Every structure is written in C-alpha cells, then in structure tokens.
N, C-alpha and C positions, 0 to 999 in steps of 0.2 A: 503494500500500501503507501501509495504516497504520503509525503508529509501534509501535501493540501487536502486528500482522502480524510487522515487522520483529523485534520482541523474543522472538517465539515462532521464528523461525527462526534468530535467533542462538544461543535458548536450547536446539535440537537438534540445534546442533553441538559442544555438548561430548559426554562422554563418561560415561557413568552406572554403577558396577561395579553398584550393585543398585537394581532399581526403587523399593521403597521409600525411598531416598535422594533419588530424580527427583523422586516422588510428595509429598515433604516440600518440595522444592524449588518445585515448580509452587505450590502452595501458600501457601509464601513470597513470588514471586518476584511470581503474578498474582492472588495471592488470590482463586482459584477452585479450585474441585476436580478431579482430575486425569479425571473423565468430562467433564467440561466446556471443561477445557484441550483435552482431545483429540478432542473435538467440533469446536472452534473451528480445530486445527490439521489435521484431516482436509478443512474447507470449505476450508480455505487452500492445502493443497497442489493443489486445483483452479484456484486462479485463477492467469492466463496472468502476472500481476505477480509473483506469488509464483516461478514458474521461470524469468523473465527476470533477478528478482534472484539466483537461488541455484539455478542448475540442476542442479548435482548435486547436492546435498543434496534440494532436490524429486525429482529422480528417485529417488535411494536410499529415501528415507521413502515416497516412492509405491509402488517396488517390496516393500517391508517390507510394507506396508499390503493389497497385493491378494495377498501368499503368506499373510498371515494371514487374510485374505478365502477364499483357496481350502483353506486346510486346515481351517476351520466349515466350508464347504458339504461338504468330501468328508468331515468327518462323525468 
C-alpha cells in the first residue's frame, strides 16, 4: 500500500458531524476534490492490502458503499 492509501484509511477512521466539514478537510489534506478522493477510496476498498491492513474499517466502508449502491438501484 502506498503512503497516500494509508493516509486515506487513517482519514476515514475519523468521525465527521457534517459532510461539508469532511469535504473541506479532503481538499486541505489531500489537495483533491471530494469526487476524486472517493473515486480513489472506492478503488482502495477493493484492494486486498487495504483489507489486510484495516479489516474492520474496510468492511464497514464496503457495507456503506454497497448499501448506497443498492439504494440507488432501487430508485
């Protein structure tokens, strides 16, 4: 795993009260848009190295991602 990927997993361990706060922190911490960050994060969640490094976090984020996908498909 790259240092950036490790940093992203550490970042995801934080609790955010408001989505806007997290988006601001993404821009400040990673110097990228929230859309780009989440694209990278979703790719990272499918990496075996990420699962090995942070199994509880990665499985939680996968469940959230899958639930959102299911909701979108249900329409």
